[in-house]
N, C-alpha and C positions, 0 to 999 in steps of 0.2 A: 188314287193316292192314299197310301196308308199313313197314319199319323201316330207318332209315339210321343210320350212325355217323359223326360228325364228329370227326376226329383233328387237333388242332393240332400243327404241327411247325416246327422251325427248326434246321437244320444239325446234326442228330444222327442220321445214318442208321443207326448201330449200334443205338441204342435203338429207333428206329422199326421196324427189321426185327424185333426181338424182339417188339414189340407186334403186328406183322402176323402173326407166327406164331400168336398167340392167336386172331386172327380167322379163321385157316384151320382152327381146331379147335373151332368153336362147334357145339353141338347144334342151335341155331337160327341159321343163317347170316344175315348182313346182306343186305338187298336192295340197298343201296348203301353205299359207304364214301367219304366226302368228306374228302380230306386238305387241311386248311387250312394252307397253307405260307407262312410269314411271311418269305419271301425267301431260302430255302435255295439252295445251289449245285448244281453238276452231279452230284456223288455222290448226293445225295438224289433228284434227278430221275431218274437211271438206276435207282436202287433201286425207285422207285415204278413206273416203266415195266415193270420185271421182274415186280413183284407184280400189276400190272394184268392180267397174262395169266391169273392164277388167282383173283383177287378182283375184285368189281365196284367198282373204284376210279375216282373222279374226282379229278383233281389241280387244286386251285385255288391259284394262285400270284400273288404280286405282288412287286415290286422291294423289296429290303432297304432299309428306311428306319428301322432301329432297331426297338424293341419296339412292334409294331402289331398285337398279337393280336386286339384287339376288331375292328379293321377287316377282317382276313382271315377272322375267324369270321363276320362279316356277309356277306362275299362267298360263303363256304361255305353259309351259310343260304339265300341266294338261289339258289345252284346246286343245292341239294338238292331232291329230288322226293318223298321218302318222307313218309308221313303223320306218322310218329313218329320223333324224333331223339334219339340218345344222344350226349352230348358228352364227349370224353375227350382225353387228351394222348398224345404220342409216347413217353412213358416209363411207360406203364401197360399191362401185359400182362393181358388179360382171362381169367378162369377160363372153362372150357368152357361153363358155364351162364350166362354173363354176359348175353348178349342175351336168352335165354329167360326169365331172371328179370325183366329190365326189361319184356319183353312181357307176362308173367303179371300184373304189378302195374299196368300202364298203365291209366289210367282218366280219363275226361273230367273236367275241373275240378281236376286234380292235376298236379304234377310230382314226380319221384322223385329222392331223394338217396342215392346209393350210397356204398360204402366203399372204402378202399384200405389196403394193408398195405405199409409201407415196408421195403425191403431195404437192407442195407449195401452199400457199393460193391463189395466183392469178390464177393459173391453176385450182384449185378447183372451184373458182368462175366462170371461163370462160367456163367450159365444158357444152355443150348443149345436148339436147336429140338426135339431129342428130349425134353429135360426138360419143355418146354411141351406137346408132343404127348402124352406119357405121363401128364401130370398131376402128375409128381413135384415140379415147381416150386411146387405149391400144397399139398404134403403136409408137415405140420410135422415129422414124423419125419425125412424126407429133408433138410429145411432145417436142423434141429438137428444132424444128422450133419455138416453142412458149415459149422458154426460159428455159426448163428443163436442169439442169446441168448434165453432164455426170459423172457417177460413177459406181462402180462394182454392186451396187444395181439394176442398170438398167437391169442386166441379168435376173431378175425375169420376165421381159416382152419379153424375147426371145421366138419366136414361134417354138422351136425345141423340140419335145417330147424326143428325145435321150439326148439332152443337159439337159433338165429338170430332167430326171431320174438320170443322172450323178451327178448333183448338189444336188439333194435330197439325194443321197447316201453319198456324201462326206462332206456336210455342217456340221460344228460343232454345229449348233443350235439344241437344243433338240426338239423332236416332242411332244411338250406339248399342252395341251388344251388352246387355246387362244380365247378370246371372239369374235373376229372379223371374224374368219374363222376356224371353227372346226366342226366335225360332228361325229355322232354315232347313236347307236340303242336306240330308246326311252325306250325300256324295261330295258336296262342297267342303264339309267339315273334315272328311277323310283326306281331301286334296291338300289341306293345310296342316295335316298330321296332328289334328286335335289340339288339345290344350298344352301349353308350355309347362312342363313339370318342374322347371326351375323356379316357378312363381308360386308363392303361397298367398296369404290373404292380402287383398288390396289391388285390384286392377287386372287380375288375370283374365277376367271376362272381357274387359275392354280390349286387351291385347289380342284376344281371340278374334274379336270383331275387326280389329285393325288389320289382321292378316287376311280375313275374308275380303276386306276392302282392297288390300294389295292384290288379291286374286282377281279382282275386277268386279266384285259384287257391289251393289248399291243397297242402301238401307231405306226402309219405310217406317214412318213414325206412327205408332199405334198407342201412344201414351194415354189417350183418352178413350180408346176403344176396347182394347184387350186388357182387362182389369183383374188384379188380384188384391186381396186384403193382406197386408204385411203385418204379421203378428210381432209384437214387441219382444226383444230379447237383448241380452248383453253379448259383447264380443271379446271374450278373454284372449282370443287368438290373434287379436290385432296388435301388431308391434311396429314401432318406428322403423326398425331394420327391414322388416318385410315390405313396408310401404316404399321405402327408399330404393330397395333392390328392384321392386317391380316397376317403379318409375324409370329407372335406368334401362331396364329391358324394353319397356314401351318406347322410350326415345330411340333406341337402336332399331326396333322393329319399323318405326316410321322412317327413320333416316335411311336405313338400308333397304327399305321396301321388301322386308322379309315376308315370304308366303308360308313356307314350311318351317315349323319350329324343329330344331335338331333334337330336342328332348321331349318328344311327344309320344304318340302311339308307337311309332317306330323310333329307334335310337339311331340317328343319322350320323 
């Protein structure tokens, strides 16, 4: 089984670089990394060119026309060649066992829903390549020493496989498709015609997973096992209109049991 990682990005090379540090430190390296670039500028292009010398990167880019994440993810899905794909974002640093955990739990007839741990802005800014390489960035003691507040959410960074399995089993959170940490078989994603390009920010990932479910797939919860550090950022592209439009599309997807979106990779 070959494994690819699809990373969405848009004009945030500092965060993207921190994320790529994580992929240089995996116990099970990616066979390909497809960067789905929603119209970033020259600084991002130069960064990707530099890291393409040490990582198996494909850069899929289109012109900036506002928030068109669904469209660029479809282009990345077409460009990908791996059997199995992990989808994530430019602001999500993977723990060293991230890919190996997805690989361990990959199973025909399922998709996987991983977890993320949000960092405050100052910690997001302060994390260095050495912090990622050494694993310190994922150690609670180290994070607490640098100002991270204690909360139940910190349990996501516990390094106990038994504890992670227990919390995966009892968490009330649904194992839905989330854009920052989910994986599945590329063949299944092509069967549902990729992402719905009528959808902009807010729920397009969930709708993608709902159509995988309509296809007959089940989901596995890896909220406490497959972990990324989520770097802080603002969301200027979030609008009330986009959220309401996407909610309506999701309701229709569930009600009509839609499998293939008409406005996806292929225009049906």
